C-alpha positions in Angstrom: -0.3 -0.1 0.1 1.4 3.2 -0.5 0.9 6.6 1.3 0.3 9.5 -1.0 1.8 13.0 -0.2 0.0 16.1 -0.6 1.5 19.1 -1.8 -0.5 22.4 -1.7 -1.1 24.8 -4.0 1.3 28.3 -3.2 -1.7 30.1 -2.8 -3.0 28.1 0.6 0.0 27.9 2.1 0.1 31.7 2.1 -3.3 31.8 3.6 -2.2 29.2 5.8 0.9 31.5 7.0 -0.4 34.3 6.9 -3.2 32.9 9.1 -0.2 31.4 11.7 0.5 35.1 12.4 -2.3 35.3 14.0 -2.8 32.0 15.7 -1.4 31.5 19.1 -1.2 27.7 20.2 -1.4 27.2 24.1 -0.7 24.2 26.4 -3.1 22.6 28.7 -2.0 24.7 31.8 -2.2 28.2 29.5 -6.1 27.0 28.9 -6.3 26.5 32.9 -5.6 29.9 33.6 -7.6 31.4 31.3 -10.4 29.3 32.4 -9.4 30.3 35.9 -9.3 33.9 35.6 -12.5 33.7 33.0 -11.0 34.4 30.2 -11.0 31.4 28.1 -13.2 32.4 25.7 -15.1 29.9 23.9 -13.5 26.2 23.4 -14.6 24.5 20.2 -14.1 20.9 19.5 -12.9 20.5 16.1 -13.0 16.2 15.9 -14.9 14.1 13.9 -18.7 13.7 15.0 -17.9 10.1 16.4 -15.1 11.5 18.5 -17.4 14.4 20.0 -20.2 12.2 20.8 -17.5 9.3 22.5 -16.6 12.2 24.7 -15.5 15.7 24.9 -14.6 18.6 27.1 -17.2 20.5 29.4 -18.7 23.6 27.9 -17.2 22.8 24.1 -19.1 23.4 20.9 -18.7 20.7 18.3 -17.9 22.5 15.1 -15.7 20.0 13.2 -13.1 20.6 10.6 -15.5 19.7 7.9 -18.2 22.0 8.8 -16.6 24.9 10.9 -15.9 27.4 7.5 -19.3 27.6 6.8 -20.7 27.3 10.5 -18.3 29.7 13.0 -20.6 33.2 12.0 -23.4 32.1 13.0 -22.3 30.1 16.2 -20.2 32.4 17.5 -20.9 35.7 15.7 -18.4 38.2 17.5 -15.8 38.3 15.9 -13.8 39.7 18.6 -14.4 36.7 20.8 -11.4 34.6 22.1 -12.0 30.7 20.4 -10.0 28.1 21.8 -9.7 25.2 19.1 -8.7 21.7 20.3 
């Protein structure tokens, strides 16, 4: 069985690089500090449906990677809201 390697277009890679400038990765300890300080924002579970159904973090909403682009503006209309995705 061969494994296909995905090669993304330069345009897509440029969009990803631009987005990464505005996205900050955190660890669970930082999230817990934000939560304890009341600054955690909205927790968003981006895993697949079956993973969400098996278990998810308390207070999280579910927007899988296949639907988040379509549904995020309706689900979280505040464009300044802090979103924490896992």
